[in-house]
LUMDREN-236699 format. One record per residue (C-alpha): residue number from 0; x, y, z; residue in one letter. Coordinates in steps of 0.2 Angstrom, whole numbers, plus 5000, padded with zeros to 4 digits. Example, Ala and Ser with C-alpha at 12.3 -4.5 7.8 and 13.67 -1.06 7.14 Angstrom:
BEGIN
i, u, v, w, aa
0, 5062, 4978, 5039, a
1, 5068, 4995, 5036, s
END
This chain:
BEGIN
i, u, v, w, aa
0, 4916, 5008, 4945, m
1, 4918, 4992, 4935, r
2, 4933, 4981, 4932, f
3, 4936, 4963, 4926, v
4, 4950, 4951, 4932, r
5, 4955, 4935, 4925, s
6, 4969, 4923, 4927, a
7, 4980, 4933, 4915, i
8, 4981, 4947, 4928, v
9, 4989, 4936, 4941, l
10, 5001, 4929, 4928, l
11, 5006, 4946, 4923, f
12, 5009, 4952, 4941, i
13, 5019, 4937, 4945, t
14, 5030, 4940, 4930, g
15, 5034, 4958, 4934, t
16, 5041, 4954, 4951, l
17, 5055, 4943, 4944, s
18, 5058, 4952, 4928, a
19, 5061, 4969, 4920, a
20, 5046, 4981, 4922, l
21, 5033, 4979, 4909, p
22, 5032, 4991, 4895, h
23, 5015, 5001, 4895, l
24, 5008, 5012, 4882, a
25, 4993, 5024, 4882, v
26, 4982, 5025, 4867, v
27, 4966, 5034, 4863, s
28, 4951, 5024, 4855, i
29, 4939, 5039, 4856, d
30, 4934, 5046, 4839, f
31, 4923, 5061, 4845, d
32, 4927, 5079, 4846, e
33, 4928, 5078, 4865, f
34, 4942, 5064, 4865, a
35, 4959, 5062, 4874, p
36, 4972, 5073, 4867, n
37, 4991, 5074, 4869, t
38, 4990, 5083, 4886, l
39, 4978, 5071, 4894, l
40, 4988, 5056, 4888, i
41, 5004, 5064, 4895, e
42, 4996, 5067, 4912, e
43, 4991, 5048, 4912, v
44, 5008, 5043, 4907, i
45, 5016, 5054, 4921, k
46, 5004, 5046, 4934, e
47, 5008, 5028, 4929, l
48, 5027, 5032, 4928, e
49, 5027, 5039, 4945, e
50, 5020, 5022, 4952, s
51, 5036, 5014, 4947, g
52, 5027, 4998, 4941, r
53, 5029, 5001, 4922, f
54, 5042, 5007, 4909, q
55, 5031, 5019, 4899, m
56, 5032, 5020, 4880, v
57, 5027, 5036, 4873, d
58, 5019, 5033, 4856, l
59, 5018, 5051, 4850, g
60, 5005, 5052, 4836, d
61, 5003, 5033, 4836, d
62, 4994, 5035, 4852, s
63, 4978, 5041, 4842, f
64, 4972, 5025, 4834, l
65, 4963, 5028, 4818, d
66, 4955, 5011, 4817, t
67, 4937, 5004, 4818, s
68, 4933, 4994, 4834, p
69, 4933, 4978, 4824, d
70, 4952, 4981, 4820, s
71, 4957, 4988, 4837, l
72, 4965, 4972, 4843, l
73, 4974, 4969, 4827, s
74, 4981, 4987, 4828, s
75, 4986, 4984, 4846, l
76, 4995, 4968, 4842, r
77, 5004, 4976, 4827, t
78, 5010, 4991, 4839, l
79, 5015, 4978, 4852, a
80, 5027, 4969, 4840, g
81, 5034, 4985, 4833, e
82, 5037, 4994, 4849, r
83, 5040, 4980, 4861, d
84, 5024, 4984, 4872, i
85, 5017, 4972, 4885, d
86, 5002, 4982, 4891, v
87, 4990, 4995, 4883, f
88, 4979, 5007, 4892, l
89, 4965, 5012, 4879, a
90, 4956, 5028, 4884, l
91, 4940, 5036, 4879, s
92, 4930, 5050, 4887, i
93, 4911, 5049, 4888, l
94, 4900, 5064, 4884, d
95, 4900, 5077, 4899, p
96, 4883, 5077, 4908, e
97, 4876, 5093, 4914, e
98, 4861, 5094, 4927, n
99, 4853, 5110, 4934, d
100, 4843, 5111, 4951, r
101, 4835, 5126, 4958, t
102, 4833, 5129, 4977, v
103, 4825, 5142, 4987, f
104, 4837, 5151, 4999, r
105, 4837, 5168, 5008, n
106, 4821, 5173, 4999, d
107, 4829, 5170, 4982, s
108, 4829, 5156, 4969, l
109, 4847, 5149, 4966, i
110, 4851, 5138, 4952, t
111, 4866, 5126, 4953, y
112, 4873, 5117, 4938, r
113, 4882, 5100, 4941, t
114, 4894, 5094, 4928, v
115, 4901, 5076, 4927, s
116, 4914, 5069, 4916, v
117, 4917, 5050, 4914, d
118, 4933, 5043, 4908, v
119, 4934, 5024, 4903, l
120, 4950, 5014, 4902, g
121, 4953, 4997, 4895, r
122, 4969, 4987, 4898, f
123, 4974, 4975, 4885, y
124, 4989, 4964, 4884, s
125, 5002, 4964, 4870, g
126, 4992, 4949, 4862, a
127, 4976, 4959, 4862, g
128, 4968, 4951, 4877, i
129, 4957, 4962, 4888, l
130, 4965, 4962, 4906, i
131, 4952, 4974, 4914, g
132, 4941, 4989, 4913, t
133, 4939, 5003, 4925, i
134, 4928, 5019, 4924, k
135, 4931, 5035, 4934, n
136, 4920, 5050, 4936, t
137, 4924, 5068, 4942, v
138, 4909, 5079, 4946, e
139, 4908, 5098, 4950, r
140, 4894, 5109, 4956, e
141, 4893, 5128, 4955, e
142, 4880, 5142, 4955, i
143, 4875, 5149, 4938, l
144, 4881, 5157, 4928, p
145, 4894, 5143, 4928, y
146, 4905, 5139, 4912, i
147, 4914, 5122, 4917, p
148, 4931, 5118, 4910, e
149, 4926, 5101, 4904, q
150, 4943, 5096, 4898, y
151, 4951, 5100, 4914, r
152, 4939, 5089, 4923, l
153, 4942, 5075, 4910, a
154, 4961, 5077, 4914, i
155, 4958, 5075, 4933, m
156, 4946, 5060, 4930, s
157, 4959, 5052, 4919, a
158, 4973, 5054, 4932, r
159, 4962, 5047, 4945, e
160, 4958, 5032, 4934, l
161, 4976, 5028, 4931, a
162, 4980, 5029, 4950, s
163, 4965, 5018, 4954, r
164, 4970, 5005, 4941, a
165, 4987, 5003, 4948, i
166, 4980, 4997, 4964, l
167, 4964, 4988, 4958, e
168, 4970, 4979, 4942, l
169, 4989, 4978, 4945, f
170, 4992, 4975, 4964, p
171, 5009, 4969, 4969, i
172, 5009, 4951, 4975, e
173, 5024, 4944, 4985, i
174, 5027, 4928, 4994, s
175, 5039, 4926, 5009, f
176, 5042, 4915, 5024, v
177, 5036, 4923, 5040, a
178, 5046, 4927, 5055, s
179, 5041, 4933, 5073, l
180, 5052, 4949, 5071, d
181, 5043, 4965, 5074, e
182, 5052, 4972, 5059, v
183, 5055, 4960, 5045, f
184, 5062, 4959, 5027, t
185, 5051, 4956, 5012, v
186, 5060, 4951, 4995, p
187, 5054, 4965, 4984, v
188, 5059, 4983, 4983, g
189, 5059, 4999, 4973, s
190, 5064, 4990, 4957, d
191, 5047, 4981, 4958, q
192, 5037, 4997, 4962, g
193, 5037, 4995, 4981, v
194, 5038, 5011, 4990, s
195, 5038, 5017, 5008, k
196, 5021, 5017, 5015, g
197, 5014, 5004, 5004, t
198, 5000, 4994, 5013, v
199, 4998, 4975, 5010, m
200, 4986, 4962, 5016, a
201, 4993, 4945, 5022, l
202, 4986, 4928, 5020, v
203, 4994, 4911, 5024, a
204, 4998, 4900, 5009, s
205, 4999, 4881, 5007, s
206, 5005, 4871, 4993, t
207, 4993, 4857, 4997, g
208, 4983, 4849, 5011, i
209, 4993, 4850, 5027, p
210, 5001, 4833, 5033, d
211, 5002, 4837, 5052, n
212, 4998, 4849, 5066, i
213, 5013, 4860, 5063, y
214, 5008, 4863, 5045, e
215, 4990, 4868, 5050, y
216, 4998, 4880, 5063, q
217, 5007, 4888, 5048, n
218, 4990, 4893, 5040, l
219, 4986, 4904, 5055, r
220, 4996, 4919, 5048, s
221, 4986, 4934, 5043, g
222, 4984, 4953, 5045, g
223, 4991, 4968, 5037, i
224, 5008, 4976, 5035, l
225, 5016, 4992, 5029, q
226, 5032, 4995, 5021, i
227, 5043, 5005, 5032, m
228, 5058, 5007, 5020, d
229, 5062, 5001, 5003, s
230, 5078, 4997, 4994, q
231, 5081, 4992, 4976, s
232, 5078, 4973, 4979, t
233, 5071, 4971, 4997, q
234, 5061, 4981, 5009, s
235, 5058, 4981, 5028, t
236, 5040, 4980, 5034, a
237, 5030, 4981, 5050, r
238, 5014, 4971, 5055, l
239, 5000, 4984, 5058, l
240, 4987, 4971, 5063, s
241, 4986, 4952, 5064, g
242, 4999, 4938, 5068, r
243, 5013, 4929, 5059, l
244, 5017, 4911, 5062, i
245, 5036, 4908, 5061, e
246, 5041, 4897, 5046, g
247, 5025, 4898, 5037, g
248, 5023, 4904, 5019, t
249, 5013, 4920, 5018, v
250, 5007, 4930, 5002, i
251, 5005, 4949, 5003, a
252, 4994, 4958, 4991, i
253, 4994, 4977, 4990, e
254, 4978, 4986, 4995, q
255, 4972, 5004, 4999, s
256, 4976, 5012, 5016, a
257, 4967, 5005, 5031, p
258, 4957, 5015, 5043, a
259, 4952, 5015, 5061, i
260, 4934, 5018, 5067, l
261, 4932, 5025, 5085, y
262, 4918, 5025, 5097, l
263, 4923, 5033, 5113, e
264, 4918, 5042, 5129, y
265, 4926, 5059, 5133, g
266, 4925, 5070, 5147, g
267, 4931, 5088, 5150, i
268, 4928, 5101, 5163, m
269, 4917, 5116, 5158, m
270, 4919, 5133, 5167, s
271, 4903, 5142, 5168, s
272, 4895, 5159, 5173, e
273, 4877, 5156, 5177, p
274, 4862, 5167, 5173, g
275, 4848, 5171, 5184, a
276, 4842, 5158, 5197, g
277, 4859, 5148, 5197, l
278, 4873, 5147, 5209, e
279, 4890, 5157, 5207, d
280, 4903, 5153, 5194, d
281, 4908, 5135, 5194, a
282, 4916, 5121, 5184, s
283, 4906, 5106, 5179, e
284, 4910, 5089, 5171, w
285, 4904, 5088, 5153, s
286, 4901, 5070, 5147, n
287, 4903, 5067, 5128, n
288, 4902, 5053, 5115, i
289, 4913, 5054, 5100, r
290, 4912, 5044, 5084, l
291, 4927, 5046, 5073, g
292, 4937, 5038, 5058, i
293, 4954, 5041, 5052, e
294, 4968, 5033, 5041, t
295, 4978, 5020, 5051, a
296, 4996, 5020, 5044, k
297, 5010, 5019, 5056, w
298, 5019, 5036, 5054, g
299, 5004, 5046, 5049, f
300, 4986, 5048, 5054, c
301, 4972, 5060, 5047, f
302, 4954, 5060, 5050, g
303, 4940, 5068, 5061, g
304, 4924, 5064, 5071, g
305, 4908, 5070, 5078, v
306, 4905, 5073, 5096, t
307, 4889, 5075, 5106, a
308, 4886, 5078, 5124, g
309, 4885, 5092, 5137, g
310, 4879, 5098, 5155, l
311, 4863, 5099, 5164, d
312, 4852, 5112, 5154, h
313, 4865, 5112, 5140, a
314, 4872, 5101, 5126, s
315, 4884, 5102, 5111, l
316, 4888, 5095, 5095, i
317, 4906, 5096, 5089, g
318, 4915, 5092, 5073, i
319, 4934, 5090, 5073, d
320, 4948, 5087, 5060, l
321, 4965, 5081, 5066, q
322, 4981, 5075, 5059, f
323, 4997, 5068, 5066, g
324, 5009, 5054, 5068, t
325, 5007, 5036, 5074, r
326, 5022, 5028, 5083, i
327, 5023, 5009, 5085, p
328, 5027, 5004, 5103, l
329, 5025, 4985, 5101, s
330, 5020, 4980, 5084, s
331, 5006, 4976, 5080, p
332, 4996, 4977, 5096, s
333, 5002, 4993, 5104, l
334, 5004, 5011, 5097, g
335, 5005, 5029, 5102, l
336, 4995, 5042, 5092, r
337, 5000, 5060, 5093, l
338, 4989, 5072, 5083, s
339, 4982, 5090, 5083, g
340, 4969, 5100, 5074, g
341, 4954, 5110, 5077, g
342, 4935, 5108, 5082, e
343, 4920, 5118, 5079, v
344, 4906, 5115, 5092, a
345, 4888, 5121, 5091, f
346, 4881, 5124, 5109, h
347, 4863, 5124, 5114, m
348, 4855, 5127, 5131, q
349, 4838, 5128, 5139, d
350, 4829, 5145, 5141, v
351, 4820, 5150, 5157, r
352, 4808, 5162, 5149, s
353, 4791, 5156, 5142, i
354, 4791, 5170, 5129, y
355, 4805, 5162, 5119, l
356, 4801, 5150, 5105, s
357, 4819, 5142, 5104, s
358, 4833, 5137, 5114, n
359, 4848, 5148, 5116, a
360, 4863, 5144, 5104, t
361, 4881, 5148, 5102, a
362, 4897, 5143, 5093, i
363, 4914, 5140, 5099, s
364, 4931, 5136, 5090, v
365, 4945, 5126, 5098, a
366, 4962, 5120, 5095, a
367, 4965, 5102, 5100, v
368, 4980, 5092, 5104, g
369, 4979, 5073, 5108, d
370, 4990, 5059, 5114, a
371, 4982, 5042, 5114, t
372, 4988, 5024, 5117, i
373, 4980, 5011, 5106, e
374, 4980, 4993, 5110, y
375, 4973, 4979, 5097, l
376, 4967, 4964, 5107, f
377, 4962, 4955, 5091, s
378, 4965, 4957, 5072, g
379, 4952, 4971, 5070, h
380, 4946, 4976, 5088, l
381, 4955, 4986, 5101, g
382, 4954, 4998, 5115, f
383, 4961, 5016, 5116, q
384, 4964, 5029, 5130, v
385, 4970, 5046, 5129, g
386, 4972, 5064, 5135, v
387, 4967, 5080, 5125, s
388, 4973, 5097, 5127, g
389, 4961, 5111, 5122, v
390, 4962, 5129, 5119, l
391, 4944, 5135, 5116, s
392, 4935, 5151, 5114, t
393, 4921, 5156, 5126, a
394, 4902, 5155, 5122, c
395, 4897, 5171, 5129, d
396, 4885, 5177, 5116, s
397, 4869, 5167, 5115, w
398, 4855, 5169, 5102, t
399, 4837, 5166, 5104, v
400, 4821, 5168, 5094, q
401, 4804, 5175, 5100, q
402, 4787, 5169, 5095, y
403, 4785, 5183, 5082, n
404, 4801, 5177, 5073, g
405, 4813, 5190, 5079, t
406, 4831, 5183, 5082, v
407, 4841, 5193, 5096, r
408, 4854, 5191, 5109, d
409, 4848, 5182, 5125, a
410, 4847, 5192, 5141, q
411, 4856, 5185, 5157, p
412, 4839, 5182, 5166, d
413, 4833, 5171, 5151, e
414, 4846, 5158, 5151, i
415, 4855, 5146, 5163, y
416, 4873, 5150, 5158, y
417, 4879, 5167, 5152, t
418, 4896, 5159, 5147, e
419, 4903, 5142, 5144, l
420, 4921, 5138, 5140, r
421, 4930, 5121, 5139, q
422, 4945, 5120, 5151, e
423, 4962, 5115, 5145, p
424, 4963, 5096, 5148, v
425, 4951, 5082, 5144, g
426, 4951, 5063, 5144, v
427, 4944, 5050, 5133, h
428, 4943, 5031, 5131, a
429, 4933, 5018, 5120, g
430, 4934, 5005, 5107, l
431, 4943, 5005, 5090, m
432, 4939, 4995, 5075, y
433, 4953, 4992, 5062, f
434, 4945, 4992, 5044, i
435, 4955, 4983, 5030, f
END
C-alpha cells in the first residue's frame, strides 16, 4: 500500500464539512484488455456512495478516457468543467500474477496455484492535481486444476481499494470544544458522512503558544471516541479511551476501529478419570495463560485468542473465537463485555509405558460464554477480570504412537487420565492494552 498526502487533502476535507458534498467521478485510465469495465466502475461507485462522503457522478461512456498519459490532466480538467466534478478516482488494473508451488502431502505431490490481482487508484482534484495514490491486492490460492475468475478478483480488489481510500485519504476531521460529559455532542452528522459506529482519534488544539497555566491544561485532552448516534447535522459521541479537559478545543480525525490485546491468567476445574496407578476420580484445578485480541468498539466486540496450560502430567493448547457486546458502565474507564463463542482444544498427556514413542493426544470442543469487567487506568493500559461458562466435550479417546510407527488408541494402563473434561465455570484476570 502506498499513498501520498498533501496540504490540498486537508483543505479538501475541511471544505466538505461546511459545504455540500463534493462531486466525485470514477474513470478508467487503463488501456489493456484486462482493464476496468462498466461493472467494476459501478461497484466502486456503489462503495463510495454508501460512505455518504461524496455525491457520485456517473459519467457513462465518458468514464473510459481514450487519451494519452500526457493529455490525462487536460482531459480531467475538461470533464470537471463540463460535469461540475470536484474529485476524480482514476482506476487501472495491473496484470494478474500466477505462481505455482508443489508440496508433498499424504504420499502425494499437490500443486497449488496462487493468483493475485492489483488495482491502482489515483485521486485527482478537478484542477488536475494529484491528491493521493492507493493500491490494493486480492489474492486467492487453490489446488490445481484451478481456473481463477480474474475479473471477479479485480472487482473485489477495487471495492476494497475504494473502502480503504475513504479512510486513508479522506478522513473526516472536526473541531469542537470539549466537555466533561460522558456522552457529548459533536457538530457534524450524517450530512457530512458521519455514521453510527465511526471511530475518531482526539488531540488537543491550540491557536498559538499558551499564555497561562489554564491554556496549558487545555492541551491535555486526547484519546479516542466513537459516534453513538448520528443526526443530519450533529452526533452524540462517547469517549472510549483518554481524557477531555473541559473548555479546551479538540480536533477529532476519523480512523479505523481500535482493538484490545489481552494477556491473562485463567483457571478452571477439570474432572478426571484416572488410568492405572492414580487415585480415584477427582477434580483438579487447571492453570492457563491466554493471549487474545479483539475489536474494541463499544456496542460490539469480535476476536479470539490462544490458551496454553494444563494439569500435572497433562497440558492443552486451545484456540477460541468469540463475539458479543460491550456495555459502557462509566465512560471511558469502566466497561462490561458479554460475549460467546467456541473453542477447540488440543490435549496432550504423558504416557506411562516405555514402549510408546509419543505422548497421548486428544481433542475437545467447547461452547463458551463470558462476562468480563474492563477497567482502563491509563489511556492504553488496563485490567480485566471475568467469569466464563463452558460446555465441553470429554477427552475420553486418546491416541498414541508406537516405535514401529503404528498409531492406535491408548490403553488405560498406559496413560494417567482416561478422561478429562472442563467443568462448567472458570475465572480469568489479566492485563489489557488498547491499540489505536
